[in-house]
MOPAC internal coordinates of N, CA, C and O (Angstrom, degrees):
PM7 1SCF
backbone

  N    0.0000 0     0.00 0     0.00 0    0    0    0
  C    1.4651 1     0.00 0     0.00 0    1    0    0
  C    1.4785 1   109.19 1     0.00 0    2    1    0
  O    1.2310 1   119.33 1   -41.46 1    3    2    1
  N    1.2933 1   118.88 1   138.54 1    3    2    1
  C    1.4769 1   123.63 1  -177.97 1    5    3    2
  C    1.5035 1   107.53 1  -133.35 1    6    5    3
  O    1.2310 1   121.60 1   -53.11 1    7    6    5
  N    1.3495 1   114.54 1   126.89 1    7    6    5
  C    1.4588 1   118.79 1  -179.77 1    9    7    6
  C    1.5155 1   106.78 1  -113.21 1   10    9    7
  O    1.2310 1   121.63 1   -55.04 1   11   10    9
  N    1.3450 1   114.48 1   124.96 1   11   10    9
  C    1.4440 1   120.63 1   178.50 1   13   11   10
  C    1.5245 1   110.08 1  -111.32 1   14   13   11
  O    1.2310 1   121.65 1   -48.57 1   15   14   13
  N    1.3209 1   114.45 1   131.43 1   15   14   13
  C    1.4917 1   122.02 1   176.59 1   17   15   14
  C    1.4971 1   111.53 1   -93.11 1   18   17   15
  O    1.2310 1   120.53 1    16.96 1   19   18   17
  N    1.2994 1   116.59 1  -163.04 1   19   18   17
  C    1.4644 1   120.62 1   179.05 1   21   19   18
  C    1.5584 1   111.33 1   -68.05 1   22   21   19
  O    1.2310 1   121.06 1   147.89 1   23   22   21
  N    1.3250 1   115.57 1   -32.11 1   23   22   21
  C    1.4631 1   122.11 1  -174.89 1   25   23   22
  C    1.5690 1   109.56 1   -80.43 1   26   25   23
  O    1.2310 1   118.97 1   -60.43 1   27   26   25
  N    1.3285 1   119.57 1   119.57 1   27   26   25
  C    1.4010 1   120.43 1  -179.25 1   29   27   26
  C    1.5533 1   115.41 1   -66.50 1   30   29   27
  O    1.2310 1   120.62 1   165.14 1   31   30   29
  N    1.3352 1   116.41 1   -14.86 1   31   30   29
  C    1.4986 1   119.59 1   177.78 1   33   31   30
  C    1.4799 1   111.99 1   -89.66 1   34   33   31
  O    1.2310 1   119.47 1   171.12 1   35   34   33
  N    1.2924 1   118.62 1    -8.88 1   35   34   33
  C    1.5078 1   124.23 1   178.69 1   37   35   34
  C    1.5257 1   112.06 1   -85.55 1   38   37   35
  O    1.2310 1   120.71 1   -41.66 1   39   38   37
  N    1.2816 1   116.25 1   138.34 1   39   38   37
  C    1.4699 1   120.27 1   168.02 1   41   39   38
  C    1.5710 1   107.78 1  -151.41 1   42   41   39
  O    1.2310 1   121.77 1   -34.43 1   43   42   41
  N    1.3088 1   114.21 1   145.57 1   43   42   41
  C    1.4344 1   124.28 1   174.99 1   45   43   42
  C    1.5215 1   107.47 1  -132.38 1   46   45   43
  O    1.2310 1   121.00 1   -78.60 1   47   46   45
  N    1.3157 1   115.70 1   101.40 1   47   46   45
  C    1.4897 1   121.26 1  -175.44 1   49   47   46
  C    1.5088 1   109.14 1  -107.93 1   50   49   47
  O    1.2310 1   120.50 1   -57.87 1   51   50   49
  N    1.3061 1   116.65 1   122.13 1   51   50   49
  C    1.4557 1   120.27 1  -178.91 1   53   51   50
  C    1.5191 1   111.93 1  -105.43 1   54   53   51
  O    1.2310 1   121.04 1   -34.69 1   55   54   53
  N    1.3168 1   115.62 1   145.31 1   55   54   53
  C    1.5014 1   122.78 1   176.09 1   57   55   54
  C    1.5345 1   105.62 1  -129.12 1   58   57   55
  O    1.2310 1   120.52 1   -61.13 1   59   58   57
  N    1.3128 1   116.61 1   118.87 1   59   58   57
  C    1.4765 1   120.74 1   177.83 1   61   59   58
  C    1.4651 1   111.37 1   -92.59 1   62   61   59
  O    1.2310 1   120.02 1   -47.57 1   63   62   61
  N    1.3570 1   117.57 1   132.43 1   63   62   61
  C    1.4569 1   127.03 1   174.16 1   65   63   62
  C    1.4911 1   108.13 1  -128.71 1   66   65   63
  O    1.2310 1   119.41 1   -75.13 1   67   66   65
  N    1.3097 1   118.73 1   104.87 1   67   66   65
  C    1.4590 1   118.80 1  -178.29 1   69   67   66
  C    1.5081 1   109.38 1    70.89 1   70   69   67
  O    1.2310 1   120.99 1    53.07 1   71   70   69
  N    1.3611 1   115.72 1  -126.93 1   71   70   69
  C    1.4847 1   118.45 1   179.50 1   73   71   70
  C    1.5604 1   111.77 1  -104.22 1   74   73   71
  O    1.2310 1   120.79 1  -156.09 1   75   74   73
  N    1.3432 1   116.10 1    23.91 1   75   74   73
  C    1.4692 1   119.77 1  -178.01 1   77   75   74
  C    1.5477 1   109.86 1  -129.12 1   78   77   75
  O    1.2310 1   121.26 1   -38.36 1   79   78   77
  N    1.3118 1   115.20 1   141.64 1   79   78   77
  C    1.4813 1   120.10 1   177.01 1   81   79   78
  C    1.5405 1   108.21 1  -113.11 1   82   81   79
  O    1.2310 1   121.21 1   -37.90 1   83   82   81
  N    1.2810 1   115.28 1   142.10 1   83   82   81
  C    1.4677 1   120.99 1   172.14 1   85   83   82
  C    1.5234 1   106.07 1  -116.22 1   86   85   83
  O    1.2310 1   121.20 1   -57.61 1   87   86   85
  N    1.2809 1   115.31 1   122.39 1   87   86   85
  C    1.4836 1   122.17 1  -177.82 1   89   87   86
  C    1.5187 1   108.23 1  -112.51 1   90   89   87
  O    1.2310 1   122.35 1   -54.81 1   91   90   89
  N    1.3125 1   113.10 1   125.19 1   91   90   89
  C    1.5104 1   120.68 1   177.35 1   93   91   90
  C    1.5714 1   105.43 1  -103.29 1   94   93   91
  O    1.2310 1   121.02 1   -59.97 1   95   94   93
  N    1.2919 1   115.66 1   120.03 1   95   94   93
  C    1.5082 1   122.59 1  -175.49 1   97   95   94
  C    1.5136 1   107.74 1  -114.10 1   98   97   95
  O    1.2310 1   121.91 1   -41.20 1   99   98   97
  N    1.3159 1   113.94 1   138.80 1   99   98   97
  C    1.4182 1   121.28 1   179.23 1  101   99   98
  C    1.5628 1   109.61 1  -134.66 1  102  101   99
  O    1.2310 1   119.30 1   -28.48 1  103  102  101
  N    1.3223 1   118.94 1   151.52 1  103  102  101
  C    1.4679 1   121.47 1   175.16 1  105  103  102
  C    1.5481 1   111.25 1    86.29 1  106  105  103
  O    1.2310 1   122.17 1    29.08 1  107  106  105
  N    1.2850 1   113.45 1  -150.92 1  107  106  105
  C    1.4428 1   122.61 1  -171.74 1  109  107  106
  C    1.5796 1   111.11 1   -98.12 1  110  109  107
  O    1.2310 1   122.63 1   -53.94 1  111  110  109
  N    1.3408 1   112.56 1   126.06 1  111  110  109
  C    1.5166 1   115.19 1   175.37 1  113  111  110
  C    1.5003 1   105.54 1  -107.24 1  114  113  111
  O    1.2310 1   120.73 1   -64.76 1  115  114  113
  N    1.2931 1   116.22 1   115.24 1  115  114  113
  C    1.4717 1   124.61 1  -175.50 1  117  115  114
  C    1.5236 1   110.67 1  -145.22 1  118  117  115
  O    1.2310 1   118.28 1    14.06 1  119  118  117
  N    1.3005 1   120.89 1  -165.94 1  119  118  117
  C    1.4300 1   121.33 1  -175.67 1  121  119  118
  C    1.4999 1   113.47 1   -64.09 1  122  121  119
  O    1.2310 1   119.41 1   157.70 1  123  122  121
  N    1.3237 1   118.74 1   -22.30 1  123  122  121
  C    1.4521 1   122.25 1  -179.77 1  125  123  122
  C    1.5599 1   111.32 1   -86.10 1  126  125  123
  O    1.2310 1   119.41 1   164.12 1  127  126  125
  N    1.3158 1   118.74 1   -15.88 1  127  126  125
  C    1.4520 1   119.24 1  -175.31 1  129  127  126
  C    1.5220 1   114.79 1  -125.93 1  130  129  127
  O    1.2310 1   120.58 1   167.54 1  131  130  129
  N    1.3248 1   116.50 1   -12.46 1  131  130  129
  C    1.5055 1   120.12 1  -178.26 1  133  131  130
  C    1.5421 1   112.28 1   -56.40 1  134  133  131
  O    1.2310 1   119.77 1   139.29 1  135  134  133
  N    1.3218 1   118.04 1   -40.71 1  135  134  133
  C    1.4216 1   119.93 1  -178.94 1  137  135  134
  C    1.5402 1   111.32 1   -65.56 1  138  137  135
  O    1.2310 1   120.44 1   146.14 1  139  138  137
  N    1.3551 1   116.77 1   -33.86 1  139  138  137
  C    1.4867 1   119.78 1   176.80 1  141  139  138
  C    1.5464 1   110.33 1   -66.80 1  142  141  139
  O    1.2310 1   120.87 1   142.88 1  143  142  141
  N    1.3005 1   115.95 1   -37.12 1  143  142  141
  C    1.5102 1   119.72 1   174.65 1  145  143  142
  C    1.4907 1   108.79 1   -58.80 1  146  145  143
  O    1.2310 1   120.77 1   127.01 1  147  146  145
  N    1.3353 1   116.13 1   -52.99 1  147  146  145
  C    1.4589 1   122.43 1  -178.75 1  149  147  146
  C    1.5158 1   111.19 1   -55.41 1  150  149  147
  O    1.2310 1   120.89 1   131.07 1  151  150  149
  N    1.3499 1   115.90 1   -48.93 1  151  150  149
  C    1.4855 1   119.94 1  -178.14 1  153  151  150
  C    1.5347 1   110.65 1   -63.34 1  154  153  151
  O    1.2310 1   119.30 1   140.88 1  155  154  153
  N    1.3088 1   118.94 1   -39.12 1  155  154  153
  C    1.4624 1   120.83 1   177.99 1  157  155  154
  C    1.5240 1   113.75 1   -64.37 1  158  157  155
  O    1.2310 1   121.27 1   151.78 1  159  158  157
  N    1.3546 1   115.18 1   -28.22 1  159  158  157
  C    1.4512 1   120.68 1  -179.29 1  161  159  158
  C    1.5141 1   113.48 1   -89.30 1  162  161  159
  O    1.2310 1   119.74 1   177.98 1  163  162  161
  N    1.3331 1   118.11 1    -2.02 1  163  162  161
  C    1.4780 1   118.88 1  -176.52 1  165  163  162
  C    1.4905 1   112.88 1  -130.19 1  166  165  163
  O    1.2310 1   119.12 1  -128.88 1  167  166  165
  N    1.3210 1   119.28 1    51.12 1  167  166  165
  C    1.4669 1   119.24 1   175.17 1  169  167  166
  C    1.5246 1   110.43 1   -68.13 1  170  169  167
  O    1.2310 1   119.34 1   -22.62 1  171  170  169
  N    1.2653 1   118.86 1   157.38 1  171  170  169
  C    1.4403 1   121.91 1   179.21 1  173  171  170
  C    1.5303 1   112.48 1   -55.60 1  174  173  171
  O    1.2310 1   120.57 1   -40.84 1  175  174  173
  N    1.3594 1   116.52 1   139.16 1  175  174  173
  C    1.4426 1   121.83 1   173.88 1  177  175  174
  C    1.5275 1   116.93 1    87.44 1  178  177  175
  O    1.2310 1   119.47 1   173.85 1  179  178  177
  N    1.3164 1   118.62 1    -6.15 1  179  178  177
  C    1.4678 1   117.64 1  -178.44 1  181  179  178
  C    1.5370 1   108.81 1   -90.86 1  182  181  179
  O    1.2310 1   120.42 1   -33.36 1  183  182  181
  N    1.3183 1   116.81 1   146.64 1  183  182  181
  C    1.4442 1   124.24 1   177.01 1  185  183  182
  C    1.5106 1   113.50 1  -120.32 1  186  185  183
  O    1.2310 1   120.78 1  -172.98 1  187  186  185
  N    1.3502 1   116.12 1     7.02 1  187  186  185
  C    1.4375 1   121.09 1   175.13 1  189  187  186
  C    1.4674 1   111.05 1  -159.15 1  190  189  187
  O    1.2310 1   120.57 1   -20.47 1  191  190  189
  N    1.3813 1   116.52 1   159.53 1  191  190  189
  C    1.4441 1   121.11 1  -179.95 1  193  191  190
  C    1.5085 1   112.53 1  -147.50 1  194  193  191
  O    1.2310 1   122.62 1   -34.15 1  195  194  193
  N    1.3566 1   112.59 1   145.85 1  195  194  193
  C    1.4593 1   121.52 1   171.04 1  197  195  194
  C    1.4650 1   106.22 1  -116.99 1  198  197  195
  O    1.2310 1   120.93 1   -53.90 1  199  198  197
  N    1.3343 1   115.82 1   126.10 1  199  198  197
  C    1.4711 1   121.40 1   174.24 1  201  199  198
  C    1.5139 1   110.84 1  -106.85 1  202  201  199
  O    1.2310 1   121.08 1   -62.85 1  203  202  201
  N    1.3219 1   115.53 1   117.15 1  203  202  201
  C    1.4890 1   117.77 1   176.30 1  205  203  202
  C    1.5757 1   106.09 1   -95.29 1  206  205  203
  O    1.2310 1   121.47 1   -76.41 1  207  206  205
  N    1.2670 1   114.79 1   103.59 1  207  206  205
  C    1.4512 1   118.93 1  -179.36 1  209  207  206
  C    1.5306 1   113.18 1  -105.21 1  210  209  207
  O    1.2310 1   120.49 1  -160.88 1  211  210  209
  N    1.3225 1   116.67 1    19.12 1  211  210  209
  C    1.4397 1   119.99 1  -174.56 1  213  211  210
  C    1.5171 1   113.67 1   -68.40 1  214  213  211
  O    1.2310 1   119.62 1   166.12 1  215  214  213
  N    1.3232 1   118.34 1   -13.88 1  215  214  213
  C    1.4519 1   120.61 1   177.95 1  217  215  214
  C    1.5395 1   111.47 1  -107.68 1  218  217  215
  O    1.2310 1   120.61 1  -164.95 1  219  218  217
  N    1.3323 1   116.43 1    15.05 1  219  218  217
  C    1.4697 1   121.24 1   177.73 1  221  219  218
  C    1.5136 1   108.61 1   -82.03 1  222  221  219
  O    1.2310 1   121.42 1   -46.98 1  223  222  221
  N    1.3248 1   114.89 1   133.02 1  223  222  221
  C    1.4845 1   124.13 1  -174.23 1  225  223  222
  C    1.5402 1   111.28 1  -104.73 1  226  225  223
  O    1.2310 1   119.92 1   159.21 1  227  226  225
  N    1.3487 1   117.76 1   -20.79 1  227  226  225
  C    1.4663 1   120.16 1   179.44 1  229  227  226
  C    1.5150 1   105.99 1  -148.84 1  230  229  227
  O    1.2310 1   120.29 1   -37.11 1  231  230  229
  N    1.3469 1   117.04 1   142.89 1  231  230  229
  C    1.4602 1   124.25 1  -174.71 1  233  231  230
  C    1.5300 1   106.97 1  -148.42 1  234  233  231
  O    1.2310 1   120.03 1   -66.04 1  235  234  233
  N    1.3593 1   117.55 1   113.96 1  235  234  233
  C    1.4529 1   120.92 1  -177.37 1  237  235  234
  C    1.5180 1   113.70 1  -111.31 1  238  237  235
  O    1.2310 1   120.25 1    13.72 1  239  238  237
  N    1.3160 1   117.12 1  -166.28 1  239  238  237
  C    1.4681 1   119.59 1  -177.40 1  241  239  238
  C    1.5414 1   111.77 1   -69.08 1  242  241  239
  O    1.2310 1   118.61 1   151.56 1  243  242  241
  N    1.2967 1   120.26 1   -28.44 1  243  242  241
  C    1.4825 1   123.35 1   175.59 1  245  243  242
  C    1.5464 1   108.11 1   -63.28 1  246  245  243
  O    1.2310 1   121.31 1   137.82 1  247  246  245
  N    1.3527 1   115.10 1   -42.18 1  247  246  245
  C    1.4522 1   121.59 1   179.34 1  249  247  246
  C    1.5697 1   109.39 1   -63.57 1  250  249  247
  O    1.2310 1   121.22 1   134.12 1  251  250  249
  N    1.3233 1   115.28 1   -45.88 1  251  250  249
  C    1.4679 1   119.23 1   178.83 1  253  251  250
  C    1.5278 1   109.67 1   -58.06 1  254  253  251
  O    1.2310 1   121.15 1   136.90 1  255  254  253
  N    1.3834 1   115.41 1   -43.10 1  255  254  253
  C    1.4671 1   118.34 1   179.71 1  257  255  254
  C    1.5485 1   111.53 1   -60.89 1  258  257  255
  O    1.2310 1   120.33 1   140.44 1  259  258  257
  N    1.3521 1   116.97 1   -39.56 1  259  258  257
  C    1.4304 1   120.54 1   178.47 1  261  259  258
  C    1.5089 1   109.94 1   -63.10 1  262  261  259
  O    1.2310 1   119.66 1   139.17 1  263  262  261
  N    1.3169 1   118.26 1   -40.83 1  263  262  261
  C    1.4925 1   120.64 1   178.37 1  265  263  262
  C    1.5476 1   111.39 1   -64.34 1  266  265  263
  O    1.2310 1   121.19 1   137.87 1  267  266  265
  N    1.3491 1   115.33 1   -42.13 1  267  266  265
  C    1.4704 1   117.63 1   178.05 1  269  267  266
  C    1.5339 1   111.61 1   -63.72 1  270  269  267
  O    1.2310 1   119.70 1   141.39 1  271  270  269
  N    1.2925 1   118.18 1   -38.61 1  271  270  269
  C    1.4634 1   121.10 1   175.36 1  273  271  270
  C    1.5424 1   111.23 1   -63.42 1  274  273  271
  O    1.2310 1   120.61 1   141.13 1  275  274  273
  N    1.2893 1   116.44 1   -38.87 1  275  274  273
  C    1.4691 1   120.11 1   178.56 1  277  275  274
  C    1.5545 1   110.46 1   -70.62 1  278  277  275
  O    1.2310 1   119.54 1   143.64 1  279  278  277
  N    1.2873 1   118.48 1   -36.36 1  279  278  277
  C    1.4580 1   123.31 1   176.16 1  281  279  278
  C    1.5688 1   109.72 1   -62.77 1  282  281  279
  O    1.2310 1   121.03 1   141.46 1  283  282  281
  N    1.3064 1   115.63 1   -38.54 1  283  282  281
  C    1.4579 1   120.58 1   178.70 1  285  283  282
  C    1.5203 1   109.66 1   -70.02 1  286  285  283
  O    1.2310 1   120.77 1   138.38 1  287  286  285
  N    1.3109 1   116.13 1   -41.62 1  287  286  285
  C    1.5020 1   120.67 1   178.42 1  289  287  286
  C    1.4464 1   114.45 1   -66.35 1  290  289  287
  O    1.2310 1   119.80 1   141.78 1  291  290  289
  N    1.3531 1   117.99 1   -38.22 1  291  290  289
  C    1.4406 1   123.01 1  -178.48 1  293  291  290
  C    1.5365 1   109.86 1  -124.45 1  294  293  291
  O    1.2310 1   121.45 1  -107.14 1  295  294  293
  N    1.3930 1   114.84 1    72.86 1  295  294  293
  C    1.4433 1   117.95 1  -168.57 1  297  295  294
  C    1.5487 1   116.56 1   -65.64 1  298  297  295
  O    1.2310 1   120.56 1   157.21 1  299  298  297
  N    1.3019 1   116.53 1   -22.79 1  299  298  297
  C    1.4858 1   117.35 1   176.18 1  301  299  298
  C    1.5032 1   111.51 1  -125.71 1  302  301  299
  O    1.2310 1   119.04 1  -165.65 1  303  302  301
  N    1.3125 1   119.44 1    14.35 1  303  302  301
  C    1.4781 1   118.61 1  -178.65 1  305  303  302
  C    1.4674 1   112.64 1  -142.96 1  306  305  303
  O    1.2310 1   120.26 1  -141.80 1  307  306  305
  N    1.3567 1   117.11 1    38.20 1  307  306  305
  C    1.4632 1   123.83 1   170.22 1  309  307  306
  C    1.5142 1   109.58 1  -106.05 1  310  309  307
  O    1.2310 1   120.52 1   -44.87 1  311  310  309
  N    1.2989 1   116.61 1   135.13 1  311  310  309
  C    1.4440 1   122.15 1   175.36 1  313  311  310
  C    1.5348 1   107.85 1  -131.21 1  314  313  311
  O    1.2310 1   120.19 1   -49.85 1  315  314  313
  N    1.3606 1   117.25 1   130.15 1  315  314  313
  C    1.4537 1   120.02 1  -179.09 1  317  315  314
  C    1.5609 1   108.47 1  -124.73 1  318  317  315
  O    1.2310 1   121.92 1   -56.96 1  319  318  317
  N    1.3173 1   113.93 1   123.04 1  319  318  317
  C    1.4700 1   122.80 1   176.05 1  321  319  318
  C    1.5157 1   108.08 1  -100.35 1  322  321  319
  O    1.2310 1   118.38 1   -77.40 1  323  322  321
  N    1.3427 1   120.68 1   102.60 1  323  322  321
  C    1.4429 1   123.14 1  -171.91 1  325  323  322
  C    1.5078 1   114.66 1   -87.66 1  326  325  323
  O    1.2310 1   120.99 1   -29.30 1  327  326  325
  N    1.2741 1   115.72 1   150.70 1  327  326  325
  C    1.4640 1   122.28 1   161.55 1  329  327  326
  C    1.4972 1   108.27 1   -74.09 1  330  329  327
  O    1.2310 1   119.62 1   -10.01 1  331  330  329
  N    1.3114 1   118.34 1   169.99 1  331  330  329
  C    1.5011 1   121.94 1   176.51 1  333  331  330
  C    1.5201 1   108.40 1   -62.73 1  334  333  331
  O    1.2310 1   119.24 1   140.47 1  335  334  333
  N    1.3169 1   119.05 1   -39.53 1  335  334  333
  C    1.4811 1   120.32 1  -179.51 1  337  335  334
  C    1.5116 1   110.47 1   -67.86 1  338  337  335
  O    1.2310 1   119.98 1   136.51 1  339  338  337
  N    1.3382 1   117.65 1   -43.49 1  339  338  337
  C    1.4706 1   118.46 1   178.63 1  341  339  338
  C    1.5381 1   110.32 1   -63.46 1  342  341  339
  O    1.2310 1   119.82 1   137.57 1  343  342  341
  N    1.3386 1   117.94 1   -42.43 1  343  342  341
  C    1.4659 1   121.35 1   176.89 1  345  343  342
  C    1.5067 1   110.68 1   -55.91 1  346  345  343
  O    1.2310 1   119.21 1   132.66 1  347  346  345
  N    1.3318 1   119.12 1   -47.34 1  347  346  345
  C    1.4202 1   122.66 1  -177.53 1  349  347  346
  C    1.5611 1   110.57 1   -61.76 1  350  349  347
  O    1.2310 1   120.25 1   136.42 1  351  350  349
  N    1.3657 1   117.13 1   -43.58 1  351  350  349
  C    1.4375 1   120.16 1  -179.32 1  353  351  350
  C    1.5810 1   109.11 1   -62.80 1  354  353  351
  O    1.2310 1   121.59 1   135.68 1  355  354  353
  N    1.3050 1   114.57 1   -44.32 1  355  354  353
  C    1.4990 1   117.70 1  -179.58 1  357  355  354
  C    1.5249 1   111.57 1   -67.27 1  358  357  355
  O    1.2310 1   119.45 1   142.69 1  359  358  357
  N    1.2956 1   118.66 1   -37.31 1  359  358  357
  C    1.4704 1   120.57 1   174.35 1  361  359  358
  C    1.5132 1   112.75 1   -61.20 1  362  361  359
  O    1.2310 1   120.56 1   135.92 1  363  362  361
  N    1.3372 1   116.53 1   -44.08 1  363  362  361
  C    1.4388 1   122.63 1   179.92 1  365  363  362
  C    1.5171 1   110.83 1   -62.24 1  366  365  363
  O    1.2310 1   121.46 1   140.63 1  367  366  365
  N    1.3678 1   114.80 1   -39.37 1  367  366  365
  C    1.4408 1   120.66 1  -172.54 1  369  367  366
  C    1.5460 1   111.08 1   -85.00 1  370  369  367
  O    1.2310 1   119.66 1  -178.03 1  371  370  369
  N    1.3241 1   118.25 1     1.97 1  371  370  369
  C    1.4521 1   123.69 1   176.89 1  373  371  370
  C    1.5208 1   112.66 1    84.32 1  374  373  371
  O    1.2310 1   119.71 1  -165.71 1  375  374  373
  N    1.3134 1   118.17 1    14.29 1  375  374  373
  C    1.4626 1   120.62 1   179.85 1  377  375  374
  C    1.5443 1   113.81 1  -106.13 1  378  377  375
  O    1.2310 1   120.67 1  -170.02 1  379  378  377
  N    1.3169 1   116.32 1     9.98 1  379  378  377
  C    1.4797 1   121.94 1  -177.52 1  381  379  378
  C    1.4746 1   118.15 1   -65.30 1  382  381  379
  O    1.2310 1   121.34 1   165.47 1  383  382  381
  N    1.3630 1   115.04 1   -14.53 1  383  382  381
  C    1.4710 1   118.59 1  -177.44 1  385  383  382
  C    1.5227 1   113.35 1  -110.64 1  386  385  383
  O    1.2310 1   120.51 1  -162.32 1  387  386  385
  N    1.3483 1   116.63 1    17.68 1  387  386  385
  C    1.4490 1   120.01 1  -178.14 1  389  387  386
  C    1.5273 1   110.40 1   -69.26 1  390  389  387
  O    1.2310 1   120.74 1   -33.96 1  391  390  389
  N    1.3107 1   116.20 1   146.04 1  391  390  389
  C    1.5074 1   119.81 1  -177.30 1  393  391  390
  C    1.5406 1   113.72 1   -65.21 1  394  393  391
  O    1.2310 1   121.35 1   157.25 1  395  394  393
  N    1.3098 1   115.03 1   -22.75 1  395  394  393
  C    1.5279 1   118.10 1  -178.73 1  397  395  394
  C    1.5094 1   110.29 1   -84.62 1  398  397  395
  O    1.2310 1   118.19 1   168.47 1  399  398  397
  N    1.2703 1   121.05 1   -11.53 1  399  398  397
  C    1.4627 1   123.14 1  -177.78 1  401  399  398
  C    1.5408 1   110.69 1   -86.10 1  402  401  399
  O    1.2310 1   119.39 1   -60.56 1  403  402  401
  N    1.2860 1   118.76 1   119.44 1  403  402  401
  C    1.4505 1   122.15 1  -176.98 1  405  403  402
  C    1.5292 1   110.98 1   -88.22 1  406  405  403
  O    1.2310 1   119.26 1   -24.12 1  407  406  405
  N    1.3067 1   119.02 1   155.88 1  407  406  405
  C    1.4850 1   121.58 1   175.73 1  409  407  406
  C    1.4933 1   109.27 1   -61.26 1  410  409  407
  O    1.2310 1   120.66 1   -28.28 1  411  410  409
  N    1.3471 1   116.34 1   151.72 1  411  410  409
  C    1.4393 1   122.80 1   173.03 1  413  411  410
  C    1.4949 1   110.60 1   -59.02 1  414  413  411
  O    1.2310 1   119.16 1   -39.71 1  415  414  413
  N    1.2710 1   119.20 1   140.29 1  415  414  413
  C    1.4488 1   123.30 1   176.71 1  417  415  414
  C    1.5006 1   111.60 1  -111.52 1  418  417  415
  O    1.2310 1   121.43 1   -90.89 1  419  418  417
  N    1.2931 1   114.87 1    89.11 1  419  418  417
  C    1.4579 1   116.12 1   176.30 1  421  419  418
  C    1.4840 1   113.79 1   104.81 1  422  421  419
  O    1.2310 1   120.10 1   180.00 1  423  422  421

């Protein structure tokens, strides 16, 4: 499944395995694309999600809101792999110590 927002550089592609979805996100996540990220991470029947945000170049308050909604939907089964930019935004917003946020890899 591939969700495209208004930004042609944005993509959120989900792959379901069992009851878990892994979503690879690229480009800018903002008010025009955050809903597409959320939709890609919430297909029917899944009970957990991994968001690979390592290729995200911009992340705003709408993107933060989408992450919070996902953390509420998957309280013990959300995993977020951030890019450096995403990590910085989450740190500044006070969300840098969330249990779903994984350490930077590289």
